[in-house]
C-alpha positions in Angstrom: -57.6 46.1 -49.7 -55.2 45.6 -52.6 -52.7 44.1 -50.5 -55.3 41.7 -49.4 -56.4 40.7 -53.0 -52.7 40.3 -53.8 -52.2 37.8 -51.0 -55.1 36.0 -52.3 -54.2 35.6 -55.7 -50.5 34.3 -54.4 -52.3 32.0 -52.1 -54.6 30.5 -54.8 -51.5 30.1 -57.3 -49.7 28.4 -54.7 -52.6 26.1 -53.7 -53.0 25.4 -57.2 -49.5 24.5 -57.6 -49.3 22.1 -54.6 -52.6 20.4 -55.9 -51.1 20.0 -59.1 -48.0 18.4 -57.6 -50.2 16.1 -55.7 -52.2 14.9 -58.5 -49.4 14.5 -61.4 -46.3 12.3 -60.7 -45.0 14.1 -64.0 -45.1 17.5 -62.3 -43.6 16.1 -59.5 -40.6 14.8 -61.3 -40.3 18.0 -63.4 -40.3 20.1 -60.1 -37.5 18.0 -58.7 -35.2 17.8 -61.7 -35.5 21.3 -62.7 -32.9 22.8 -60.4 -30.2 20.0 -61.1 -30.7 20.1 -64.5 -30.7 23.7 -65.1 -27.5 23.9 -63.0 -26.0 21.2 -65.4 -26.9 23.1 -68.5 -25.8 26.5 -67.2 -23.0 25.7 -65.1 -21.2 22.8 -66.9 -22.5 22.7 -70.4 -23.1 26.3 -71.5 -19.4 27.3 -70.9 -18.2 24.2 -73.0 -20.7 25.1 -75.8 -19.4 28.7 -75.7 -15.9 27.4 -75.9 -16.7 25.0 -78.8 -18.3 27.9 -80.8 -15.3 30.0 -80.3 -13.0 27.1 -81.5 -14.6 27.7 -85.0 -14.0 31.5 -85.3 -11.1 33.0 -87.0 -10.5 35.5 -84.5 -12.0 36.5 -81.1 -13.0 38.6 -79.7 -15.1 39.9 -82.6 -14.5 43.6 -83.5 -17.8 45.6 -83.1 -20.1 45.5 -86.1 -18.1 42.5 -87.7 -19.6 38.9 -87.9 -17.7 35.6 -87.2 -15.9 33.7 -89.8 -15.5 30.0 -89.4 -12.6 27.9 -89.9 -10.9 24.8 -89.0 -7.2 26.1 -89.2 -6.9 26.1 -85.1 -8.1 22.5 -85.1 -5.4 21.6 -88.1 -2.7 23.3 -86.0 -3.0 20.8 -83.6 -2.3 18.1 -86.4 0.5 20.2 -88.0 2.8 21.2 -85.0 4.4 18.2 -83.5 5.1 20.0 -80.3 1.4 19.8 -79.5 1.2 16.2 -80.6 3.9 15.4 -78.6 2.9 17.3 -75.3 -0.7 15.6 -76.2 0.5 12.1 -76.0 2.8 12.6 -73.0 0.0 13.9 -71.2 -2.0 10.8 -71.8 0.7 8.2 -71.3 1.8 10.1 -67.8 -1.7 10.3 -66.8 -2.3 6.3 -67.5 1.2 5.7 -65.5 0.2 7.7 -62.6 -3.0 6.8 -62.2 -2.0 2.9 -62.2 0.6 3.9 -59.6 -2.2 5.6 -57.7 -4.1 2.4 -57.8 -1.3 0.3 -56.4 -0.6 3.0 -53.6 -3.8 3.6 -52.4 -5.4 0.2 -52.5 -3.5 -1.0 -49.5 -4.4 2.3 -47.5 -8.1 2.0 -48.5 -8.1 -1.6 -47.5 -6.5 -1.0 -44.3 -9.0 1.8 -43.2 -12.1 -0.2 -44.5 -11.0 -3.6 -43.2 -8.0 -3.8 -41.4 -8.4 -0.6 -38.7 -11.1 -0.9 -35.5 -14.7 0.5 -36.8 -14.2 3.3 -34.3 -11.1 4.5 -35.8 -12.1 4.7 -39.5 -13.7 8.1 -39.4 -10.3 9.4 -37.5 -8.2 7.8 -40.4 -10.0 9.1 -42.9 -9.9 12.4 -41.8 -6.3 12.3 -41.0 -5.7 11.1 -44.8 -8.1 13.9 -46.1 -6.7 17.0 -44.1 -3.6 17.8 -46.3 -6.2 18.2 -49.1 -7.5 21.4 -47.1 -4.7 23.3 -48.1 -4.1 24.7 -52.0 -2.7 23.0 -54.7 -0.2 25.7 -54.9 1.1 25.4 -51.3 1.1 21.6 -51.3 3.3 22.1 -54.9 5.7 24.7 -53.2 6.0 22.1 -50.2 7.2 19.3 -52.2 9.7 21.7 -54.1 11.3 22.0 -50.6 11.2 18.5 -49.9 12.9 17.6 -53.4 15.4 20.4 -53.9 19.2 19.8 -53.7 19.1 20.8 -50.1 15.6 19.7 -49.4 14.5 17.0 -46.9 15.2 14.2 -48.8 18.8 14.9 -50.0 19.5 15.9 -46.3 18.3 12.7 -44.9 20.6 10.9 -47.6 23.6 13.0 -46.4 22.7 12.1 -42.7 22.8 8.3 -43.3 25.8 8.6 -45.1 25.3 9.4 -48.8 28.5 11.5 -50.0 27.8 11.8 -53.5 26.2 14.9 -55.3 22.7 15.5 -54.3 20.1 13.5 -56.4 18.4 15.3 -59.2 14.7 14.9 -57.8 13.2 18.4 -59.0 12.2 19.6 -62.3 11.8 16.3 -64.1 9.4 13.2 -64.2 10.4 12.1 -60.5 9.2 15.3 -58.9 6.1 15.4 -61.2 4.9 12.0 -60.5 5.5 12.3 -56.7 3.6 15.4 -56.9 0.4 14.4 -58.9 0.3 11.1 -57.2 0.1 13.2 -53.7 -2.5 15.5 -55.4 -4.8 12.6 -56.6 -4.4 10.1 -54.1 -7.7 11.1 -52.4 -9.7 10.8 -55.7 -8.6 7.1 -55.7 -8.7 6.3 -52.1 -12.6 7.5 -51.3 -14.0 5.3 -54.0 -11.8 2.5 -53.2 -12.7 2.6 -49.6 -16.5 3.0 -50.2 -16.2 -0.4 -52.3 -14.2 -2.2 -49.9 -16.2 -1.0 -46.8 -19.1 -2.8 -48.4 -17.7 -6.2 -48.7 -19.3 -8.5 -46.1 -16.5 -9.8 -43.8 -18.2 -13.1 -43.6 -17.0 -14.0 -47.1 -13.7 -13.5 -46.3 -13.9 -15.5 -43.1 -16.0 -18.2 -44.9 -13.2 -18.5 -47.7 -10.4 -18.6 -45.0 -12.3 -21.5 -43.3 -12.4 -23.4 -46.6 -8.6 -22.8 -47.3 -8.2 -20.1 -49.3 -5.3 -18.5 -48.8 -4.8 -14.5 -48.6 -3.9 -13.9 -52.6 -6.7 -16.3 -53.4 -9.0 -14.7 -51.5 -7.9 -11.0 -52.9 -7.9 -12.2 -56.4 -11.3 -14.2 -56.0 -13.3 -12.0 -53.8 -11.9 -8.6 -53.1 -10.8 -7.3 -56.2 -14.0 -8.5 -58.1 -16.0 -6.8 -55.4 -14.1 -3.7 -55.6 -14.3 -3.5 -59.3 -16.8 -0.5 -59.2 -14.6 1.7 -56.7 -11.3 0.8 -58.9 -13.1 1.9 -62.0 -14.3 5.3 -60.5 -11.4 6.0 -58.8 -9.2 5.2 -61.8 -11.6 7.4 -63.9 -11.6 10.7 -61.4 -7.8 10.2 -61.1 -7.3 10.1 -64.9 -9.3 12.9 -65.8 -8.0 15.2 -62.9 -4.3 14.5 -63.9 -5.0 14.9 -67.5 -6.1 18.5 -67.1 -3.7 19.3 -64.4 -2.1 22.6 -64.8 -0.7 24.3 -62.0 1.4 21.5 -60.3 3.1 20.3 -63.8 4.0 24.0 -64.0 5.9 24.3 -60.7 7.0 20.8 -60.5 7.8 19.6 -64.0 10.5 20.4 -66.3 10.6 21.8 -70.4 11.0 17.8 -71.2 8.1 16.7 -69.7 5.5 19.6 -70.5 1.7 18.5 -70.4 -1.0 19.2 -72.7 -3.0 21.3 -70.4 0.1 23.5 -69.9 0.3 24.4 -73.1 -3.3 25.1 -73.3 -2.8 27.8 -70.5 0.1 29.1 -72.3 -1.8 29.7 -75.5 -4.5 31.2 -73.6 -2.3 33.5 -72.1 -0.9 34.8 -75.1 -1.2 38.3 -76.2 -3.2 38.7 -79.0 -5.9 36.8 -80.7 -5.4 33.3 -79.2 -8.5 32.5 -77.6 -10.2 30.3 -80.5 -6.7 28.0 -80.6 -6.8 27.4 -77.0 -10.7 26.5 -77.3 -9.9 24.3 -80.0 -7.1 22.7 -78.1 -9.4 22.4 -75.0 -12.2 20.7 -76.9 -9.7 18.3 -78.2 -8.5 17.3 -74.9 -12.0 17.1 -73.4 -13.2 14.8 -76.1 -10.2 12.7 -76.2 -10.0 12.4 -72.5 -13.6 11.5 -72.3 -13.4 8.9 -75.2 -10.6 7.3 -73.4 -12.2 6.8 -70.2 -15.3 5.4 -71.9 -13.1 3.0 -73.6 -11.3 2.1 -70.5 -14.9 1.9 -68.4 -16.3 -0.4 -71.6 -13.6 -2.8 -71.3 -13.5 -3.1 -67.6 -17.3 -3.5 -67.2 -17.9 -6.2 -69.7 -15.5 -8.4 -68.2 -17.6 -11.0 -65.9 -17.0 -11.1 -62.3 -14.7 -14.3 -61.5 -16.8 -16.9 -59.4 -15.6 -19.3 -57.3 
C-alpha cells in the first residue's frame, strides 16, 4: 500500500509538470535551457572565476585557520618583468602570423573539397584530412621532431637530391614551431571554411563566368565575401588555440621563442607558492586574447560586403 501511494504521488507530480510545460512557453524554455546553462556555468565559468579569485590572493593554498590576504602584486609582476612582456607580445605576434598562414594554406584545400571534388568524394576527403587528428598532440609533435631533425626525412631527402652542405637547422626554432603549429591547427581552419564554401551556390559562379568575370574577379567579388563568416570563425578558433598552446611549443620551440602559455605552465609547476602568479598570468592571457579576437571580429564584420 505504501508503495502504491509513493507511485501515485510521483505520477501526480509528473502529470503536473507535463501540464505546466504544455501550458507555459516560459516553463518549456526554462526546462530546455537548464542543462546547457548549468553546464556553461559549472564547467566553463566556475573554474575561471575560481582562478580569478586566486589571482588576487597573497598566497595559495591557504593555511588552515588563516584568511586570504588580497594583493595586486601578481599582476604587477607581469608588467615589471621584461621576460613576461616579451613572451606575451611574442605569443600574439606568432599567433597572428601563423593564423594568417593557416588561412592561406587551408583555403585552397577547403575550396577544392567543397567545390572542386565530386560530391560523392567530399566526405572521404574530409575524413582523410581529419584522420591525423585522431592521434594525440604529443605523438604528432614527436613525429615532426623526427621529420625535421638533422638526420630526419627532410634533410635526408635534400641529401638524396644532391645537397652536400651541412644539415639544415630546422628544429627547435621558429621554423619547426611554425610548421608544427600550422599542422596542429589546420583542422580548425578547414572545417569552418569548408562549411562556408560548400553553401555558395554554384549557379552564382557559373553566371559570373558567363558574364565574362575572370577567376580572380569571381574570387574577390563572390567567393571571398560569401566565405567571410567561415574565414572569421576559422581565424578566431585558430588564433585562440595557438595563443594557448603549451605542449607543442615546449617540444618544437627553442629558448628564444618561448610562448606565454609555456611560461604559465612553468609558473604553475614551480615548487612553493606559485598558483596566484600563474592564475594572474592566465587571466591576463584570457582577457587579452578575447579582446584581440573581439576587435578583429568587429573590424571584419563592420566592413560591407562588396557587391557587383
